[in-house]
N, C-alpha and C positions, 0 to 999 in steps of 0.2 A: 465683472462686466466693465468695459471701457467707459470712461466718463462721457465721451461724445454720444454714445448710444443711450446712456442713462438720461441725458438732458435733451435729446431730440424731441421728445413729447412736449417739454416745457417751451422749447423754441416755437413750436406750432401754436401753443396757447398765447404767447406774447404777440406773434404775428396776427392772430385773429383779433386780439384786443386792440392792436394798432389800427386794424382795418375798421373796427367799430368807430374809433375816434375819427378816422379820415372820412367815413361815410356820414358822419353827423347823426348818429343814431340817438343822441341824447336830446331830450326836449328842452331841458334847462341848462343854461350855460354853467351854473354852479356845479351841477352834476357832472358835466363834461370835464371841468377843471379838476374836480375831486378824483374822478376816474383816471385822468391823465397823470395826476400826482402819484396815485397809487401804482400805476403802471411803471412810472419812472423808478420809484423805490424798488419795485419788484425786479425790474431789469438790472438795477445796480446790485441787488442781492444775488440775482442769478449769475451775473458776470463774476462777482467775487467768489461765489460758491464754485463755479466752474473752474476758475483759476486754482482754487484750493484743491479741487479734485484732480486736476491735471498735475499739480505739484505732488499730490499724494501718489498718483500713478507713477511719476518719475522716481519718487523716493522708493516706491515698492520695487520698481525695476532695478534700481541701484542696489537695494538690499538683497534682492534675489540673486543679482550678479555677485555681490559680496558673499552671500551664503554659498553659492556654487564654488567660488574661489576658496572659501574657508573649508568646504567639504573636500575639495581637491587637495588643499594644504594638509588637512587632517589625515587624508589617505596617504599622502607622501610621508608624513611624520610617523604614522602607524607602521608603514613599510620599513622606514629607516630604523625604528625601534625594534622591530622584529629581526632585522638584519643584525643590529647591535647585540640583541639578546643571544642570537645564534652564535655570533662571534665571541661573546663573553663566555658562553658555554664551552666553546672549543678551547678558548684560552685557559679556562679553569682546569682543563685536563693536564696542563703543563705546570700548574701551581698547586702547592698544598692548600687545602681548603681554608686553613687559618690565614695563610698569606693572602690568598685571593680575597677573602672577606675583609681583611684589614685594609687592603688597597682600595677596593671598590666602595667601602664605606667611608674612606677618607681618614681612617685611624692611623694609617701609615703612608708616608709620602714615598714616591718613587724617585729616590735620589741616592747617591752614594753616601751612605752613613752607616755607622755601626756603634755598638755599645758592648760593655762587658757584663756578662751574666753567668750565674751558676746554673748549668743545665745537666740533664742526664742524657747521655748519648748512646745510641744503639747501632751496632754494625752486624750484619749477617752476610754469609757467603756460602755458596754451594760448593761443597767439597769435590775436588777432582773434576771441575766443570770442563776443563779443556779436554780431558780424556773422554768425557761424555759427548762432547760435540763431535769427536772423531767417529763415534759409534752410531750416531743418529743422523738420519737425513735432515736437511735444514728445515723442511716444513714441519716434521715431527718435533724437532727441537724448539722451533718457534712456538708451536702450539703448547708444548709442555711449559716452556719458560713463561709465556704470557699468562697461562693459567696459574702458575705458581705465584708470579708477581701480583696478579689480581687478587688472589686469596690473601696473601700476606699484607697487601695494601689495605684491603677492607678491614683486616684485624687491627692494623696500626691506627687507622682513622677511628675505629670503634673505641680505642683506648685513649684517644686524644693526642696522638703523636703528630708532630710536624714532619712531613716527608721532605727530607733534604734533596736526595737524588738517588737514582739508580745508576750503578756503575757496572754495566754488563749484567751479571747475575747477582751482584751485591746490592744490598739495600742499606741506606744510611738515613736514620731518623733521629729526632731529638725531642725532648720534653722540657717545657718551661718557657717557651717563646714561640709565637707572640702571646700565647695564653698560658697561664700557670695556675695550678691549684695549690702550690706550695712545694718547696724543694723535696720534702719527704714524700708527699703524695705523688709528685711527678716520678720519683725514683721507683716507688711501689707500682705505679701504673706501667712503667716501662718493663719491669720484671714480669708482671702479670701478662703483658702483651706478648713477651717472648715465650712464655709457657703456653699461651694460647696458640701461638704460631706453631710450636712443636706438636701440639695436639692435632692441629689441622693438617700439618704435614704428614702425620701418621695416617690420617684418614685419606689423604691424597695418594699415599703409597698404595693403599688397597685399590683405589680407582685405577691408578696407572698400571698396576700389575694385571688387572682385569683387561686393560686395553692392550696388553702385550709388552709393556716396558719391562725389560729384564733387570735394569738397575735404576730404580727411582732416585730422585735427588736426596742428598743428605746435607745437613747444615752444620755450620759453626756459628755461634753468636757471642758477641762481646758487649758488655754494658759498663759504662763508667760515668762518674759524676765529678764535675769540676768547673772551673771558670774558663770560659771561652769568649772569643769576640764574635758577635752575631750581628748580621746586617746585610746590606747590599754591597756586593763587591763586583768590580768590573769597570766598564766605561760608560760614558753618557748614552751611547747607543745600544749597549747590551750589558746587562748585569744579572747576577744571581743572588738570591737570598740564601745565605749559607753560614756555616760556622767554621772558624779556624782556631788553632791553638794546640798546645802540647797535649791537652786532654783528649782531643780528637785523635791524635796519633796514638796515644796510649790505648784508646778504645779499639782501634784497628789491630793493635798487637794482641790485646786480650782475645779478640775474635780469632786471630790466627792460631793462638795456643789452645783454644777450646777443643774438647773432645768431639767426636762425631755426635751430632744431634744433641748438643748440650750447650749450656750457657755459662760463660765465665764472667764474673763481675769484679770490679775493682774494690779496694778497701773502703773508699768513701761511700760508694753505693751500698756496700754491705752494712756500713754503720747506720744507714738510713732505713734499710729494709729488714734488719736482723730480727725484729719482733714479728715479722710476718712470713719470713722466708727461711727455710732450712737449707743450710749450705755445708760444704765440705772444703776446708781450707787446702789450697794446693801450694806447691812450691812457688816461691816468688819468681817472676820472670824478669829478665834483664831487657831493658828497652833503651835503644840509642837516644841520647839526649837527656836521660834521667840518671841522676847521680846514684840513686838507690834502686834496687830491684823492686818491681811492683808486687805488692801483696795482692793475691787474687783468690777467688772462691768459686767453686762449682755449685750451681744452683741445683738442689735436689727436689725442691717442690715447695708449695705453700703449706704452711702449718695447718690451715683450715682443711685442705685436701688430705693431708697426712692424718689428721684427726679422724676424718671419716673412714679412712682405710684402717684405722686402729694401730698405726705404727708410731703415733705420737699422742701423748696425753698432755694437755695444756689447761691450766687453770689460772685465771688472773682476776684479782680483786684489788680494791684500794689497799696498798701496802702489802700485798701478798701476790706472789707470782711463782708458779711451778711449771716447768717444762721437762717432760720425760721423753727422751728419744729412745724408743724400744728397739731401734735398729742398731744402736750403739751400746745398749746395756740390756742384760737379761732382766726379765720381770722380777726374779728373786733379788737381784742386786738393787733394783729400783725400790722394792718393798723395804729392804734393809736400810737404804738411805733415808727413806721417809720415816721409818721407825726411829732412826737415830735423831732426826729433826724433832719428832714428837717428844722424845725423851728430854731433849734440850729445852723444850717449851714448858715442861712440867715445873711447877714452883718448888 
């Protein structure tokens, strides 16, 4: 209620009191003076109270105006935040999640900078992709390629890979930056990822054949471990977070020499994963820029999977390790070898 309305009744009371004094309604002069004094005090209190109330009304109006302005400002801020979140979500599609997170949390600055690190690098490529493009309509090819890249990307992220780039139908990822679980663990994760990709590709083959695709995609994969330069490369207005170095080139050559739907790894990667991965050594390959041919190995599978299949027997304890590959040796030969070891252990 406005203060003027609130005090209108009080003003009438004061007016009536003044009229009593003016009409001389008091018999005693002392009573009249006392009443007049009380009335003056009351009028003074009334004026002070009314001024305070009016000031309070003005303050309330100002606060209401500020509150409205604040609400409008909050609405604008909320709208801008929503737009920024939408933009950030869109930008995240163009960055590997690890890079996106490190930039937006401030862990990594957006400037031209690099460092040397030992990473495990992965390349994959669709075999005879150019011939495939000639046989398919562009819409069908686009759908197949996007489905393939989506599935492979999901697997890469599941295993902790940093996605470097897509080069047409090729995929390049690496392990060990900006997050690392350790050089050996990164190498093992990379090989496990590649095997998971091959399993998923086999499942996609069935789906594509059911959809009428006569020749589904087939892959080659290469993995290598070594020192590279990693960081932001480019100019002030446009840069890429990527890796460069001879190890990257070697990985690409390993991928090129891999068999259909198989994984070829370099020697340093093999040294890191040999306790978990069964391989077959291949002929060294000559790579331009390398003085010596590269030793390489074809990945046959994980020992834990081969154990479940019964093609490998593995036992490991402190100071004791046995690995029997029954694909390379007959069971009778394995038994004879174990018996020979037992004889040597006898006192």
